[in-house]
ROROVO-220000 format. One record per residue (C-alpha): residue number from 1; residue in three letters; x, y, z. Coordinates in steps of 0.001 Angstrom, whole numbers, plus 524288, in hexadecimal, padded with zeros to 5 digits. Example, Ala and Ser with C-alpha at 12.3 -4.5 7.8 and 13.67 -1.06 7.14 Angstrom:
# ROROVO-220000
atom i = 1 aa = ALA u = 8300C v = 7EE6C w = 81E78
atom i = 2 aa = SER u = 83566 v = 7FBDC w = 81BE4
***
This chain:
# ROROVO-220000
atom i = 1 aa = MET u = 552F5 v = A753E w = 29CFF
atom i = 2 aa = GLU u = 55DDC v = A6BD0 w = 29995
atom i = 3 aa = PHE u = 55BA8 v = A6E77 w = 28B20
atom i = 4 aa = MET u = 55D22 v = A7D28 w = 28D31
atom i = 5 aa = SER u = 569CC v = A7B72 w = 294CB
atom i = 6 aa = LYS u = 56EDC v = A72AB w = 289E8
atom i = 7 aa = ILE u = 56B9A v = A7D43 w = 27FD1
atom i = 8 aa = PHE u = 571F9 v = A87AC w = 2884A
atom i = 9 aa = SER u = 57E71 v = A7FC4 w = 289EA
atom i = 10 aa = LEU u = 57E88 v = A7CCE w = 27B4E
atom i = 11 aa = ALA u = 57D45 v = A8B65 w = 27868
atom i = 12 aa = ILE u = 5880B v = A8F92 w = 281B6
atom i = 13 aa = ALA u = 590FE v = A84D4 w = 27CC0
atom i = 14 aa = ALA u = 58EF1 v = A87CC w = 26E47
atom i = 15 aa = ILE u = 58F60 v = A96A4 w = 26F7C
atom i = 16 aa = LEU u = 59A18 v = A98A1 w = 2798B
atom i = 17 aa = VAL u = 5A122 v = A8C87 w = 27E7E
atom i = 18 aa = LYS u = 5A2FC v = A851D w = 271AB
atom i = 19 aa = ASN u = 5A1D4 v = A9086 w = 2682E
atom i = 20 aa = PHE u = 5A514 v = A8B8E w = 25A92
atom i = 21 aa = VAL u = 5AD90 v = A9727 w = 256DF
atom i = 22 aa = LEU u = 5B4F7 v = A9A2E w = 2634D
atom i = 23 aa = MET u = 5B5BA v = A8CF5 w = 26A01
atom i = 24 aa = ARG u = 5B524 v = A8310 w = 25EE6
atom i = 25 aa = PHE u = 5BB95 v = A8C03 w = 254BD
atom i = 26 aa = LEU u = 5B1C4 v = A88C8 w = 24A19
atom i = 27 aa = GLY u = 5AC81 v = A92FE w = 240A5
atom i = 28 aa = LEU u = 5B804 v = A9C3E w = 24195
atom i = 29 aa = CYS u = 5B784 v = AA0C0 w = 23354
atom i = 30 aa = PRO u = 5AA88 v = AA81C w = 23463
atom i = 31 aa = TYR u = 5ADF8 v = AAC0D w = 24250
atom i = 32 aa = ILE u = 5B9C0 v = AB3C5 w = 23DA4
atom i = 33 aa = GLY u = 5B4AA v = AB731 w = 2300C
atom i = 34 aa = VAL u = 5A6F8 v = ABC45 w = 232DF
atom i = 35 aa = SER u = 5A9A6 v = AC2AF w = 23FFD
atom i = 36 aa = LYS u = 5ADF4 v = ACFC8 w = 23A51
atom i = 37 aa = LYS u = 5A063 v = AD5F2 w = 23A7F
atom i = 38 aa = LEU u = 595B7 v = AD3CA w = 2447F
atom i = 39 aa = ASP u = 58A78 v = AD303 w = 23ABE
atom i = 40 aa = SER u = 59101 v = AC8B4 w = 23248
atom i = 41 aa = ALA u = 594E4 v = AC11A w = 23E88
atom i = 42 aa = LEU u = 586C4 v = AC12D w = 24314
atom i = 43 aa = GLY u = 581F3 v = ABCC4 w = 235B1
atom i = 44 aa = MET u = 58BEB v = AB1D4 w = 23520
atom i = 45 aa = GLY u = 58863 v = AADDB w = 242ED
atom i = 46 aa = MET u = 579FE v = AACC3 w = 23F9F
atom i = 47 aa = ALA u = 57D38 v = AA4AC w = 23390
atom i = 48 aa = VAL u = 585EA v = A9B9E w = 23B9C
atom i = 49 aa = ILE u = 57B74 v = A9A17 w = 2462C
atom i = 50 aa = PHE u = 5719B v = A9617 w = 23BD3
atom i = 51 aa = VAL u = 57AEE v = A8CC9 w = 234E0
atom i = 52 aa = MET u = 57FD9 v = A8685 w = 24181
atom i = 53 aa = THR u = 5720A v = A8473 w = 2468E
atom i = 54 aa = MET u = 56D09 v = A7ED5 w = 239BE
atom i = 55 aa = ALA u = 5795B v = A76C4 w = 237B6
atom i = 56 aa = SER u = 577ED v = A7101 w = 2455A
atom i = 57 aa = THR u = 569CB v = A6DAB w = 2426B
atom i = 58 aa = PHE u = 56BE9 v = A675F w = 23527
atom i = 59 aa = THR u = 578B0 v = A6073 w = 23833
atom i = 60 aa = TRP u = 572D7 v = A5A44 w = 24464
atom i = 61 aa = LEU u = 5674B v = A557E w = 23C5F
atom i = 62 aa = ILE u = 57026 v = A5083 w = 23170
atom i = 63 aa = GLN u = 578D0 v = A496C w = 23B2C
atom i = 64 aa = SER u = 56D91 v = A435D w = 242C1
atom i = 65 aa = TYR u = 5643A v = A3FDB w = 237C8
atom i = 66 aa = LEU u = 56D0A v = A3D8D w = 22C11
atom i = 67 aa = LEU u = 57B33 v = A3ABD w = 22F35
atom i = 68 aa = ILE u = 57973 v = A31FF w = 23B2A
atom i = 69 aa = PRO u = 56DFA v = A29D3 w = 235E6
atom i = 70 aa = LEU u = 57522 v = A2793 w = 2290B
atom i = 71 aa = GLN u = 581F2 v = A252D w = 23059
atom i = 72 aa = ILE u = 58923 v = A2F4F w = 2283E
atom i = 73 aa = GLU u = 58E52 v = A37CF w = 2334E
atom i = 74 aa = PHE u = 59B3A v = A38BF w = 22C09
atom i = 75 aa = LEU u = 59474 v = A427E w = 222D9
atom i = 76 aa = GLN u = 59180 v = A4B7C w = 22E4D
atom i = 77 aa = THR u = 59B20 v = A564F w = 22AD3
atom i = 78 aa = ILE u = 59738 v = A56B6 w = 21C85
atom i = 79 aa = ALA u = 588BD v = A56CE w = 21FD3
atom i = 80 aa = PHE u = 58A9C v = A6189 w = 229DF
atom i = 81 aa = ILE u = 592B0 v = A6A16 w = 220B2
atom i = 82 aa = LEU u = 5887D v = A68BD w = 215E4
atom i = 83 aa = THR u = 57DC7 v = A6C66 w = 21F7B
atom i = 84 aa = ILE u = 5854B v = A7847 w = 2244D
atom i = 85 aa = ALA u = 58876 v = A7C97 w = 21665
atom i = 86 aa = SER u = 57A14 v = A7BF9 w = 212C8
atom i = 87 aa = LEU u = 57636 v = A83FA w = 21EA4
atom i = 88 aa = VAL u = 5808F v = A8E3D w = 21BBD
atom i = 89 aa = GLN u = 57BA2 v = A8F74 w = 20DC8
atom i = 90 aa = LEU u = 56E00 v = A91D3 w = 21339
atom i = 91 aa = VAL u = 57304 v = A9C3A w = 21CAC
atom i = 92 aa = GLU u = 57B06 v = AA2A9 w = 211EA
atom i = 93 aa = MET u = 56F3D v = AA3A5 w = 208EF
atom i = 94 aa = ILE u = 566B2 v = AA924 w = 213D4
atom i = 95 aa = ILE u = 570AF v = AB379 w = 217C1
atom i = 96 aa = GLN u = 5733C v = AB725 w = 2099B
atom i = 97 aa = LYS u = 564A5 v = AB990 w = 20768
atom i = 98 aa = THR u = 56130 v = ABFEC w = 21468
atom i = 99 aa = ALA u = 56D99 v = AC77C w = 2180E
atom i = 100 aa = PRO u = 57643 v = ACA47 w = 20C35
atom i = 101 aa = ALA u = 57EE9 v = AD3A4 w = 213FE
atom i = 102 aa = LEU u = 581A8 v = AC928 w = 21E30
atom i = 103 aa = TYR u = 583FC v = ABF3E w = 21363
atom i = 104 aa = LYS u = 58E2D v = AC840 w = 20D77
atom i = 105 aa = ALA u = 5944D v = ACB47 w = 21ABF
atom i = 106 aa = LEU u = 595D1 v = ABCDA w = 21E1A
atom i = 107 aa = GLY u = 59BD8 v = ABA34 w = 210DC
atom i = 108 aa = VAL u = 5A39C v = AADAB w = 20FF2
atom i = 109 aa = TYR u = 5A17C v = AAA5C w = 21E4E
atom i = 110 aa = LEU u = 5933F v = AA6A0 w = 21C54
atom i = 111 aa = PRO u = 5961F v = A9AEF w = 2136C
atom i = 112 aa = LEU u = 5A141 v = A9785 w = 21C9D
atom i = 113 aa = ILE u = 5972D v = A9396 w = 226E0
atom i = 114 aa = THR u = 5969F v = A86FD w = 21EF1
atom i = 115 aa = THR u = 5A4B0 v = A8423 w = 2228E
atom i = 116 aa = ASN u = 5A393 v = A8A22 w = 23021
atom i = 117 aa = CYS u = 5A85F v = A7F16 w = 23890
atom i = 118 aa = ALA u = 5A061 v = A8433 w = 24415
atom i = 119 aa = VAL u = 593CB v = A808F w = 23CFD
atom i = 120 aa = LEU u = 598C6 v = A72EE w = 239E0
atom i = 121 aa = GLY u = 59E86 v = A721E w = 24791
atom i = 122 aa = VAL u = 5918B v = A7488 w = 24E4A
atom i = 123 aa = ALA u = 58ADC v = A6A74 w = 245AB
atom i = 124 aa = LEU u = 59525 v = A602C w = 248C4
atom i = 125 aa = LEU u = 5957E v = A6366 w = 25746
atom i = 126 aa = ASN u = 586C3 v = A61EE w = 2583D
atom i = 127 aa = ILE u = 5883D v = A53F4 w = 25364
atom i = 128 aa = ASN u = 594A2 v = A50C7 w = 25B07
atom i = 129 aa = GLU u = 58F0B v = A55FA w = 267D2
atom i = 130 aa = LYS u = 582A8 v = A4E00 w = 26554
atom i = 131 aa = LEU u = 57979 v = A5985 w = 266DD
atom i = 132 aa = ASN u = 56B21 v = A5715 w = 2645C
atom i = 133 aa = PHE u = 563DE v = A5E75 w = 259A0
atom i = 134 aa = ILE u = 55FBF v = A6A3F w = 261CD
atom i = 135 aa = GLU u = 56D08 v = A6B46 w = 2685B
atom i = 136 aa = ALA u = 573CE v = A6ABB w = 25B15
atom i = 137 aa = ILE u = 56B6F v = A75C8 w = 255BD
atom i = 138 aa = LEU u = 56D8E v = A7E08 w = 261ED
atom i = 139 aa = ASN u = 57C26 v = A7B3B w = 261F0
atom i = 140 aa = GLY u = 57CFA v = A7FE6 w = 253D0
atom i = 141 aa = PHE u = 57558 v = A8C33 w = 2572B
atom i = 142 aa = PHE u = 57D76 v = A8F30 w = 2634E
atom i = 143 aa = ALA u = 58A37 v = A8C7B w = 25C18
atom i = 144 aa = GLY u = 585C0 v = A963D w = 251C3
atom i = 145 aa = LEU u = 582BA v = AA01A w = 25C7F
atom i = 146 aa = GLY u = 59058 v = A9E1F w = 26210
atom i = 147 aa = PHE u = 5964A v = AA00A w = 25492
atom i = 148 aa = THR u = 58E3F v = AAC78 w = 252B4
atom i = 149 aa = LEU u = 591E4 v = AB183 w = 26031
atom i = 150 aa = VAL u = 5A083 v = AB0BA w = 25DDC
atom i = 151 aa = LEU u = 59EFA v = AB5F4 w = 24FFC
atom i = 152 aa = ILE u = 597A0 v = AC1F7 w = 254EB
atom i = 153 aa = LEU u = 5A126 v = AC409 w = 2602B
atom i = 154 aa = MET u = 5ACA2 v = AC362 w = 256D0
atom i = 155 aa = ALA u = 5A611 v = ACC92 w = 24D09
atom i = 156 aa = GLY u = 5A323 v = AD678 w = 257B1
atom i = 157 aa = ILE u = 5B11F v = AD654 w = 25C7B
atom i = 158 aa = ARG u = 5B6BF v = AD730 w = 24EB4
atom i = 159 aa = GLU u = 5ADF7 v = AE2B8 w = 24B22
atom i = 160 aa = LYS u = 5B2F2 v = AEA04 w = 2571F
atom i = 161 aa = LEU u = 5C108 v = AE683 w = 25423
atom i = 162 aa = ASP u = 5BFE7 v = AEBAB w = 24633
atom i = 163 aa = LYS u = 5BE6B v = AF93A w = 24C22
atom i = 164 aa = ALA u = 5C93D v = AF771 w = 25627
atom i = 165 aa = GLU u = 5D747 v = AFB73 w = 2543A
atom i = 166 aa = MET u = 5E0B0 v = AF023 w = 253A0
atom i = 167 aa = PRO u = 5ED1D v = AECA6 w = 24C74
atom i = 168 aa = LYS u = 5EB07 v = AEA26 w = 23E03
atom i = 169 aa = ALA u = 5F07E v = ADC57 w = 23F3B
atom i = 170 aa = MET u = 5E5CC v = AD8D5 w = 248FF
atom i = 171 aa = LYS u = 5DA2C v = ADD52 w = 240D4
atom i = 172 aa = GLY u = 5D12E v = AD33A w = 23AAE
atom i = 173 aa = LEU u = 5D420 v = AC4D4 w = 23C49
atom i = 174 aa = PRO u = 5DEE4 v = AC5A8 w = 246B4
atom i = 175 aa = ILE u = 5D644 v = ACCA8 w = 25090
atom i = 176 aa = ALA u = 5CAD3 v = AC3CC w = 24CE7
atom i = 177 aa = MET u = 5D2F5 v = AB7DC w = 25066
atom i = 178 aa = ILE u = 5D6F9 v = ABDD3 w = 25D5D
atom i = 179 aa = ILE u = 5C8BD v = AC0F9 w = 26081
atom i = 180 aa = ALA u = 5C495 v = AB334 w = 25CAB
atom i = 181 aa = GLY u = 5CEC4 v = AAD9F w = 265E8
atom i = 182 aa = CYS u = 5CA61 v = AB678 w = 27104
atom i = 183 aa = MET u = 5BC23 v = AB2CB w = 26EAD
atom i = 184 aa = ALA u = 5BFB2 v = AA45E w = 26ECA
atom i = 185 aa = LEU u = 5C6BB v = AA649 w = 27BC2
atom i = 186 aa = ALA u = 5BAF2 v = AAD76 w = 28142
atom i = 187 aa = PHE u = 5B1AA v = AA2AD w = 27D02
atom i = 188 aa = GLN u = 5BB01 v = A98A6 w = 282ED
atom i = 189 aa = GLY u = 5B640 v = A9DE1 w = 29007
atom i = 190 aa = PHE u = 5A913 v = A977B w = 28D5F
atom i = 191 aa = ALA u = 5AFA5 v = A8A2E w = 28C7D
atom i = 192 aa = GLY u = 5AEA1 v = A88EA w = 29B3C
atom i = 193 aa = LEU u = 59FCD v = A883A w = 29A87
atom i = 194 aa = LYS u = 59B7B v = A7A4B w = 29D0B
atom i = 195 aa = PHE u = 58F1D v = A748E w = 2971D
***
C-alpha cells in the first residue's frame, strides 16, 4: 500500500504540482510552438512522453552502472544529452515512417525535443532526488503526461481563440503568452498540496 501511495504522490507532483512547463518553466519552445493545433499537440505530447520515459530509464542506468562505478560523474550532462539525442532520432524515424502527416505537422519541433530542457531536466532531477529505478521511470512518464496535459490544454484554448474576435495586435503570440501566464497561475494553486 505504501508503494501505491508513493506512486500516486509522484504522479500528482510531476503532473500538477511541479509541472515542467508551468512551474519549472522548462520546455517552453514546443509548448508555444506546437500548441496551435490539437492534433499536432497530441502527437508532440506522445513523443515527449516516450522520450522522457526512455531517457529516465537509460540515464538512470548510465549514471548507476557506468558513471558512478568509473567515477566519471562529471560527464553526466554529456552522456545524458547523447542518450536523449539518440532516443529522439529513434522517435523521429518511427513517426516519419508511421505517420508522415504528423511528422510534417511537427516540423522543426520534433528534432527540438533533443534540446528540450524538460527532457534533460527530468533525467537530472531523477538523479539529484535520488529516485530508485522504478521511481525514475515513473517520474519520467508522469512528467511527460504533465507536459502533454498542458500542451493539449493550450492547443484547445488557442484553437478556440483563433475563431474569436480580438484586436489584431493580440492575435498569435501575444495572446498565447497571456494564456500561458494564466495557466501558470492556475497551476500555482496546486502548489499547496503537500506530499
